[in-house]
Structure formats: C-alpha cells, structure tokens
C-alpha positions as CSV (number, residue, x, y, z in Angstrom):
1,M,-29.1,-85.3,-38.4
2,L,-30.6,-81.8,-38.6
3,K,-28.5,-81.0,-41.6
4,Q,-29.7,-84.2,-43.4
5,Y,-33.4,-83.4,-42.8
6,A,-32.9,-79.7,-43.7
7,T,-31.3,-80.6,-47.0
8,A,-34.0,-83.2,-47.7
9,T,-36.8,-80.6,-47.1
10,G,-35.2,-78.0,-49.2
11,V,-34.1,-75.7,-46.3
12,P,-30.3,-76.0,-46.5
13,G,-28.2,-74.1,-44.0
14,I,-30.5,-74.5,-41.0
15,A,-28.8,-74.9,-37.7
16,P,-29.9,-75.9,-34.2
17,H,-29.8,-72.2,-33.2
18,D,-32.5,-71.5,-35.9
19,L,-34.8,-74.0,-34.3
20,R,-34.2,-72.4,-30.9
21,R,-35.0,-69.0,-32.2
22,T,-38.1,-70.2,-34.0
23,C,-39.3,-72.0,-30.8
24,A,-38.9,-68.7,-28.8
25,K,-40.7,-66.7,-31.5
26,L,-43.6,-69.2,-31.6
27,C,-43.9,-69.0,-27.8
28,R,-44.0,-65.2,-28.0
29,A,-46.6,-65.3,-30.8
30,A,-48.8,-67.6,-28.8
31,G,-48.8,-65.1,-25.9
32,G,-45.8,-66.3,-23.9
33,G,-44.4,-63.7,-21.5
34,L,-40.8,-62.5,-21.9
35,E,-39.9,-63.9,-18.5
36,Q,-41.2,-67.3,-19.4
37,I,-39.2,-67.3,-22.7
38,Q,-36.2,-66.0,-20.8
39,L,-36.4,-69.0,-18.5
40,L,-36.9,-71.4,-21.4
41,L,-33.8,-70.0,-23.2
42,G,-31.7,-69.7,-20.1
43,H,-30.9,-66.1,-20.6
44,A,-29.6,-64.2,-17.6
45,S,-31.3,-61.0,-18.6
46,V,-34.7,-60.3,-20.0
47,Q,-33.0,-57.6,-22.2
48,T,-31.1,-60.5,-24.0
49,T,-34.4,-62.2,-24.6
50,E,-35.9,-59.0,-26.0
51,R,-33.0,-58.6,-28.4
52,Y,-33.2,-62.3,-29.3
53,L,-36.8,-61.9,-30.3
54,G,-36.2,-58.6,-32.1
55,T,-35.5,-60.1,-35.6
56,K,-38.5,-60.5,-37.9
57,Q,-39.2,-64.1,-39.1
58,D,-41.9,-65.4,-41.3
59,L,-43.6,-67.9,-39.0
60,V,-46.6,-68.2,-41.3
61,Q,-44.5,-69.9,-44.0
62,A,-42.8,-72.4,-41.7
63,P,-45.6,-75.0,-41.5
64,K,-46.0,-74.8,-45.3
65,R,-42.3,-75.7,-45.7
66,C,-42.8,-78.7,-43.4
67,D,-45.8,-79.9,-45.4
68,Q,-43.6,-80.0,-48.6
69,A,-41.1,-82.4,-47.0
70,P,-40.4,-85.5,-49.0
71,S,-42.2,-88.7,-47.8
72,G,-40.4,-90.4,-45.0
73,V,-38.7,-87.2,-43.7
74,G,-39.8,-86.6,-40.2
75,A,-41.8,-89.8,-40.0
76,H,-41.7,-91.5,-36.7
77,S,-41.1,-95.3,-36.5
C-alpha cells in the first residue's frame, strides 16, 4: 500500500523505515527528548537513537510534497 501511494505522489522508493525515521526527526524538531524518542522507537540504547537521528533530512519540503499528491491519494473514506 505504501509503495502505491509513494509512486502516485511522485516519491518512489519510499519504505516504511523512511516514515519511521521521519516521525522520529519530526518529534525531535518539535522538542521531543532523546529518551522519549528512544522509547517511541523501541531502541535499547539512547546512543542508537542519537545515531538514528544523525542524518540530515529536509523536513521543510516534506509537507509540500504531500500537497502535490494527486486527488484521491490519502483521502479518507
């Protein structure tokens, strides 16, 4: 299902792990503490969470990509 929506929105190659990482990064950007994010992700070590969040990602562009989705994609019935 994710692959279908990703292709329809022009973001091919997205995987569930990408959504997980984006969620964690958005939580951090909103002021979430490392321990909270560690618990959310189920990491045994806060160091794993720090490494997980270490990659740069353009979170500003993510909402713009969602706005460009074809009509009907992401619509709830």
